[in-house]
C-alpha positions in Angstrom: -5.3 5.2 -23.5 -6.9 6.9 -26.8 -3.9 4.8 -28.5 -5.0 1.7 -26.8 -8.6 2.2 -27.5 -7.7 2.9 -31.7 -5.4 -0.3 -31.1 -8.0 -2.8 -30.3 -6.1 -4.6 -28.2 -7.9 -3.9 -24.6 -6.8 -6.7 -22.8 -3.5 -7.3 -21.4 -0.6 -6.8 -24.0 1.9 -4.5 -25.3 1.1 -1.5 -22.7 0.9 -3.4 -19.7 4.2 -4.6 -20.6 5.7 -1.7 -21.1 4.8 -0.3 -18.0 6.0 -3.4 -15.8 9.6 -2.5 -17.5 8.9 1.6 -16.9 7.9 0.8 -13.3 10.2 -2.0 -12.3 13.1 0.6 -13.8 11.5 3.4 -11.7 11.3 1.5 -8.4 14.6 0.1 -9.0 13.5 -3.8 -8.7 14.9 -6.6 -10.9 10.9 -7.2 -11.8 7.4 -6.0 -11.7 4.4 -7.9 -12.1 1.4 -5.9 -12.8 -2.0 -7.1 -11.7 -5.5 -6.2 -11.4 -5.4 -4.6 -7.9 -3.4 -4.1 -4.6 -5.3 -7.1 -3.1 -5.0 -9.5 -6.0 -0.8 -8.7 -5.6 -1.2 -9.5 -2.0 -2.8 -12.7 -2.6 -0.6 -13.7 -5.1 2.7 -12.9 -3.4 1.1 -15.3 -0.5 -0.2 -17.9 -2.8 3.7 -18.2 -3.9 4.6 -19.1 -0.3 2.2 -22.3 -0.9 1.0 -21.6 2.7 -0.5 -24.5 5.2 -3.8 -24.0 7.1 -1.7 -23.5 10.4 0.8 -21.3 8.7 0.4 -18.1 10.7 0.7 -14.6 8.9 1.5 -11.5 11.2 0.2 -8.6 10.0 -0.6 -5.0 11.8 -3.5 -4.6 13.8 -3.9 -1.0 11.5 -4.0 -1.6 8.0 -6.9 -1.8 5.6 -8.6 -4.6 5.1 -7.0 -5.8 2.2 -4.3 -7.4 4.3 -6.1 -9.6 6.3 -8.5 -10.7 3.1 -5.4 -11.4 1.3 -4.1 -13.8 3.8 -7.2 -15.6 4.8 -8.0 -16.1 0.7 -4.2 -17.4 0.9 -5.7 -20.3 3.2 -3.5 -18.9 6.6 -4.2 -17.9 10.0 -3.8 -13.8 10.5 -1.7 -13.0 13.4 -2.5 -9.5 14.5 0.6 -7.1 16.0 0.7 -3.6 17.5 2.3 -0.5 15.9 4.9 2.0 16.6 3.4 5.1 18.3 5.2 7.6 16.3 4.7 6.0 12.4 1.8 3.9 13.0 3.3 1.2 11.0 4.0 -2.2 12.0 6.7 -2.4 15.1 9.4 -4.7 15.2 9.5 -5.3 18.7 5.4 -6.2 18.4 6.5 -8.7 16.1 9.1 -10.2 18.2 5.8 -10.7 20.9 3.4 -12.8 19.0 6.4 -14.9 17.1 5.6 -18.7 17.0 7.0 -21.9 15.5 4.3 -21.5 13.6 5.0 -17.7 11.5 5.8 -18.2 8.0 5.3 -14.3 6.8 5.3 -11.1 8.3 3.4 -8.7 6.0 4.6 -4.7 7.3 2.3 -2.2 5.5 4.0 1.5 4.8 1.1 3.3 6.4 0.1 6.6 4.6 3.4 6.5 2.6 6.0 6.3 5.4 8.2 3.2 5.1 8.1 0.3 8.3 10.9 -0.3 10.1 12.3 -3.2 7.7 16.2 -2.7 9.2 14.7 -3.7 12.8 12.2 -6.3 11.5 15.1 -7.8 10.2 16.8 -8.0 13.6 13.9 -9.3 15.2 13.6 -12.1 12.1 17.5 -12.9 12.1 17.7 -16.2 10.9 14.7 -17.3 11.0 13.0 -19.2 7.9 10.3 -16.2 8.0 9.0 -14.5 4.4 8.6 -11.0 4.5 6.2 -9.2 2.1 5.9 -5.6 2.3 2.5 -4.2 1.7 3.4 -0.8 0.0 -0.1 -0.1 -1.0 0.7 3.5 0.2 3.9 4.0 -0.7 4.9 4.5 -4.5 7.8 6.6 -4.5 8.6 6.3 -0.6 12.3 5.5 0.1 13.3 3.5 2.9 16.9 4.6 3.7 19.1 4.7 0.6 16.5 3.2 -1.6 12.8 3.3 -3.0 10.6 1.2 -1.5 9.9 -2.3 -3.8 13.6 -2.3 -4.4 14.5 -4.6 -2.3 14.8 -8.7 -1.7 11.1 -8.8 -0.3 8.3 -9.0 -2.7 6.4 -5.9 -2.1 3.2 -5.1 -3.4 1.4 -1.7 -4.8 -2.0 -0.6 -5.4 -2.9 1.9 -8.2 -6.6 2.3 -7.4 -8.1 5.6 -7.4 -7.0 7.6 -4.5 -3.3 6.2 -4.6 -0.2 8.4 -5.3 -0.7 7.0 -9.1 -3.3 5.4 -10.3 -4.2 2.8 -13.0 -8.5 3.4 -12.3 -7.7 0.0 -10.4 -5.0 -2.3 -10.5 -1.6 -2.9 -8.9 2.2 -4.6 -9.1 4.6 -6.9 -7.6 8.1 -6.1 -7.3 10.6 -8.7 -7.0 14.1 -9.8 -7.3 14.0 -13.4 -8.7 13.3 -14.3 -12.2 11.5 -17.3 -11.5 8.8 -15.8 -8.6 8.3 -13.3 -11.1 7.4 -15.8 -13.8 5.2 -17.7 -11.2 3.2 -14.6 -10.9 2.5 -14.0 -14.3 1.4 -17.6 -14.7 -0.7 -17.5 -11.3 -2.5 -14.1 -13.0 -3.4 -15.6 -16.0 -5.5 -18.9 -14.9 -1.9 -20.7 -14.2 -1.6 -20.4 -18.4 1.9 -20.9 -19.7 2.0 -18.3 -22.1 -0.7 -15.2 -22.0 -2.2 -14.0 -25.4 -0.3 -11.1 -25.6 2.7 -13.8 -25.6 1.4 -15.8 -28.0 1.0 -13.2 -30.5 4.1 -11.7 -29.8 6.1 -15.0 -30.0 4.2 -16.6 -33.2 3.3 -15.4 -36.5 0.3 -16.1 -37.3 -1.5 -16.3 -33.6 -0.9 -19.7 -31.9 -4.0 -20.8 -30.1 -2.1 -23.6 -28.1 -1.2 -23.3 -24.4 -1.2 -25.3 -21.1 -2.5 -24.9 -17.6 0.3 -25.3 -15.7 -1.5 -24.9 -12.5 -4.3 -23.6 -11.2 -4.4 -19.5 -11.3 -6.8 -16.6 -11.0 -7.7 -14.0 -13.2 -5.9 -11.0 -11.6 -4.5 -9.8 -15.2 -4.1 -6.0 -15.4 -6.1 -4.1 -19.1 -4.0 -2.5 -21.7 -6.1 0.8 -20.7 -4.8 0.6 -17.3 -1.4 0.1 -18.3 -1.8 3.1 -20.7 -2.9 5.2 -17.6 -0.2 3.9 -15.6 2.7 5.0 -18.3 1.1 8.5 -18.3 0.8 8.4 -14.4 4.6 7.4 -13.9 6.0 10.1 -15.7 3.9 12.6 -13.9 4.7 10.7 -10.3 7.9 12.4 -9.2 6.0 15.8 -9.7 2.8 14.7 -7.7 4.4 13.4 -5.2 6.3 16.9 -4.4 3.1 18.6 -4.8 2.1 16.4 -1.9 5.1 17.0 -0.1 5.0 21.1 -0.4 1.0 20.5 0.9 2.3 18.8 4.0 4.8 21.5 4.8 2.3 24.4 4.8 0.1 22.0 6.9 3.7 22.1 8.9 4.1 25.6 9.0 0.5 26.6 10.0 0.4 23.7 13.0 3.8 23.8 14.4 2.4 26.0 17.3 -0.6 23.7 18.3 0.3 21.8 21.3 -3.4 20.1 21.3 -2.2 18.7 17.7 -0.2 16.1 17.2 1.5 15.7 13.8 3.0 13.2 11.4 6.4 12.1 12.4 9.2 11.1 9.9 12.0 8.8 10.6 15.2 10.4 9.8 16.0 6.8 7.7 12.6 7.4 6.0 11.2 9.2 3.1 7.7 9.2 2.9 5.4 9.1 -0.1 2.6 11.4 1.7 -0.2 9.1 0.6 -1.8 10.4 3.9 -1.8 13.4 6.2 -2.8 12.0 9.9 -3.4 14.3 12.6 -4.0 13.1 16.0 -5.9 14.5 18.8 -7.6 13.9 22.0 -11.3 14.8 20.7 -10.9 13.7 17.4 -14.7 13.8 16.3 -15.6 16.5 17.5 -12.9 17.9 14.6 -14.1 15.6 12.2 -17.8 17.1 12.7 -16.5 20.6 13.0 -15.0 20.4 9.4 -17.5 17.8 8.0 -19.9 21.2 8.8 -17.8 23.4 7.0 -18.2 21.4 3.8 -14.4 19.6 4.9 -14.5 15.7 4.0 -12.0 13.8 6.8 -11.4 10.2 7.0 -9.8 7.7 9.8 -7.4 5.2 8.5 -7.8 2.7 10.4 -10.1 0.8 12.8 -8.0 -2.1 14.4 -9.2 -5.1 12.2 -10.7 -7.3 15.1 -13.3 -4.2 15.6 -14.7 -5.2 12.2 -17.5 -8.1 11.9 -15.2 -10.5 9.9 -12.6 -10.2 12.2 -13.8 -9.9 15.6 -12.5 -13.6 16.6 -9.1 -12.4 16.4 -7.4 -12.6 19.4 -5.4 -9.0 19.4 -3.0 -7.6 22.5 -2.4 -4.1 20.6 -2.9 -1.3 23.3 -1.4 1.2 21.0 -3.4 0.8 18.0 -6.3 0.7 20.4 -5.8 4.1 21.5 -4.2 6.0 18.4 -7.0 5.0 16.4 -9.4 6.8 17.9 -7.3 9.9 18.3 -6.1 9.8 14.4 -7.9 12.0 11.6 -6.7 12.6 7.7 -6.5 15.8 6.7 -7.0 16.5 2.8 -3.8 16.3 0.8 -3.5 15.3 -2.9 -1.8 16.8 -6.0 -4.9 18.9 -7.5 -5.5 20.6 -3.9 -5.5 24.1 -4.5 -3.4 26.0 -1.8 -6.7 28.2 -1.4 -8.7 25.2 -0.5 -5.9 24.2 2.0 -6.1 27.4 3.4 -9.9 27.0 4.3 -8.9 23.6 5.8 -5.9 25.4 7.9 -8.2 28.2 8.7 -10.9 25.8 10.4 -8.5 23.7 12.5 -6.9 26.7 13.8 -10.9 28.1 14.9 -11.7 25.0 16.1 -8.6 24.7 18.6 -9.7 28.5 19.7 -13.2 27.9 20.3 -12.4 25.1 22.6 -9.3 27.0 24.4 -6.6 24.9 22.7 -3.2 26.4 22.7 
């Protein structure tokens, strides 16, 4: 980042281009397009499909609001589907129940870092002309069967905001296997201009000011400062994810005999990025208060989307999402969490269970 500042080139430029190349290589994708946020990634991936107001996009009821916002601003209809009771990812059988002739896109969200069952989803969609855009905001470094999330045929959207496994401060990326899609995404992120400023500098000496606007676009480019931070983070990502996994293993050992506490499940075909550690229990709010009184922050991800004012009009038959969001609680898990700090969390959780007569 110091070199980026000293270079005088702060906008989207050489460091973003290098970050795109290295991120694509890490994921195993042909192309990566860096953007200003994970929401921008979702929005652009949907815009490429040129959706109509009557087109329907299926998303999980349990997801961050960015997924729904992106569909709304792409001009399509949001359709909510239920989640898997074990992984809380979009359930393929729930997608089958809400498919219609107007369905154009399905957006599975890899909840908490655990991949969605893409094989099951593909079987449900079969040969239908329905696109799949993966929301991998939680899942950088996760694996679905034999490859990393984002390496398949589906456009995949990542978030690099401050709390993600890989951060650029604020940022995101889209991976794709199609060169023409990557080219259009780069154009759309830069106001629809055919050649961005760095491209005109790199290709022409002296600088060529001339460009054409081929279609209306948006200002979704990543800065070179963010790209520089992304390059440094990418070098540490595997180590940071391994640290997350070690912390999760310590939780698993500590809580394995707590029959009152439901622990996360990892499918045999998946490798999680361990973005969140989500436990479930019937007296969730009491545990959250108990931990909060001891200076331990927890969170709930997420209230079903139709519980929010902006999306209250959405029809939703999602009994699993309705039930499980009231039981789930996120315990601290991040690479800089010291073992003694985690031990304090574990002790408090166990004390809570003991005080309530749980075994």
